[in-house]
C-alpha positions in Angstrom: 95.4 147.8 30.5 92.3 149.6 30.2 89.5 147.8 29.2 88.7 147.8 25.0 92.4 148.3 24.5 93.9 145.1 23.1 97.0 145.5 21.2 98.8 148.7 21.2 101.9 149.9 23.0 101.6 150.6 26.5 104.0 153.8 26.2 102.6 156.9 26.6 102.2 159.4 23.6 100.4 162.5 22.2 100.5 162.2 18.3 99.3 165.5 16.5 98.0 165.5 12.8 98.7 168.7 11.1 96.3 168.5 8.3 95.6 170.0 4.9 92.7 171.0 3.7 90.0 168.1 3.8 90.3 165.2 1.7 90.6 161.5 1.6 94.3 161.2 3.0 93.3 163.4 5.8 90.3 161.2 6.8 92.2 158.0 6.4 95.1 159.2 8.4 92.6 160.2 11.2 90.4 157.3 10.9 93.6 155.0 11.5 95.0 157.1 13.9 91.6 157.1 16.4 91.6 153.3 16.2 95.1 153.0 17.1 94.9 155.5 20.0 92.0 153.4 21.1 94.1 150.5 21.3 96.9 152.1 23.2 96.6 152.6 27.1 98.0 155.9 27.2 97.8 157.4 23.7 96.3 160.5 22.8 95.2 162.3 19.3 95.3 165.8 18.3 94.1 167.3 15.1 94.9 170.8 14.1 95.0 172.6 11.0 98.2 172.7 8.9 100.9 174.4 11.6 103.5 174.0 9.0 101.4 175.4 6.0 103.1 178.8 5.5 106.6 176.6 5.2 105.5 173.3 3.8 103.2 172.9 0.9 102.8 170.6 -1.7 105.0 171.4 -4.5 102.9 173.1 -7.3 99.8 173.4 -5.8 100.2 175.6 -3.0 98.2 173.4 -0.4 99.4 172.4 3.0 100.4 168.6 3.3 99.5 166.6 6.1 102.0 165.6 8.6 102.0 163.8 12.1 104.1 164.9 15.1 104.4 162.0 17.7 105.7 163.0 21.2 106.6 160.5 23.7 105.6 161.4 27.4 105.1 160.5 30.8 101.9 158.2 31.3 101.1 160.1 34.7 101.8 163.7 33.9 101.9 163.7 30.0 105.2 165.7 30.4 107.5 165.0 27.2 110.1 162.2 27.3 112.6 162.6 24.6 112.4 164.1 21.0 109.4 164.6 18.9 109.3 162.8 16.0 107.8 164.1 12.5 106.4 161.9 10.3 105.2 162.9 6.6 103.9 164.0 4.2 101.1 161.5 4.5 99.9 161.4 0.8 98.2 158.2 0.5 96.0 155.3 2.5 99.4 153.2 2.7 101.1 156.2 4.3 98.4 156.5 6.7 98.5 152.7 7.5 102.4 152.7 8.1 101.9 155.6 10.3 99.1 153.9 12.5 101.3 150.4 12.6 104.4 152.3 13.6 102.5 154.5 16.4 100.7 151.3 17.8 103.8 148.9 17.9 105.6 151.8 20.2 109.1 151.6 19.0 109.0 155.1 17.2 112.4 155.0 15.8 112.1 156.7 12.5 114.5 153.7 10.8 110.9 151.7 11.4 109.2 153.9 8.6 109.9 153.8 4.9 112.2 156.9 4.2 109.2 159.0 2.2 107.8 159.4 5.5 110.9 160.8 7.1 109.7 164.6 7.1 113.0 166.1 8.2 114.8 164.4 5.4 112.1 165.3 2.8 112.1 169.3 4.1 115.8 169.0 4.1 115.8 168.0 0.4 113.1 170.7 -0.5 115.1 173.2 1.1 118.3 172.1 -0.9 116.3 172.5 -3.9 115.3 176.3 -3.3 
């Protein structure tokens, strides 16, 4: 393990945070994930404006929500290994803490997250309402 990294998973991953407009949730999410990635030997964090903004916006506000996508990857080449996992919407500091802990533990089963953070279930439910 790399010096300074003490407790995170040894599994390689890239986590991408797709952020809505600036705000407390975005900052809490990024701060928590930065600390998590520093504890993981093969983690990488990427932040990008909301890639899903044209499709997934906060109901009633029109603002893009914050989501994360975790892609397990090969530690040597960083090539994808298995499916990506979408998490969100990340709306509260508690959601950000749940996400950071889930990333750090390294199991990455969506069943380990509260249902409210299962992005694909959330998107399916929202699509059914339209």
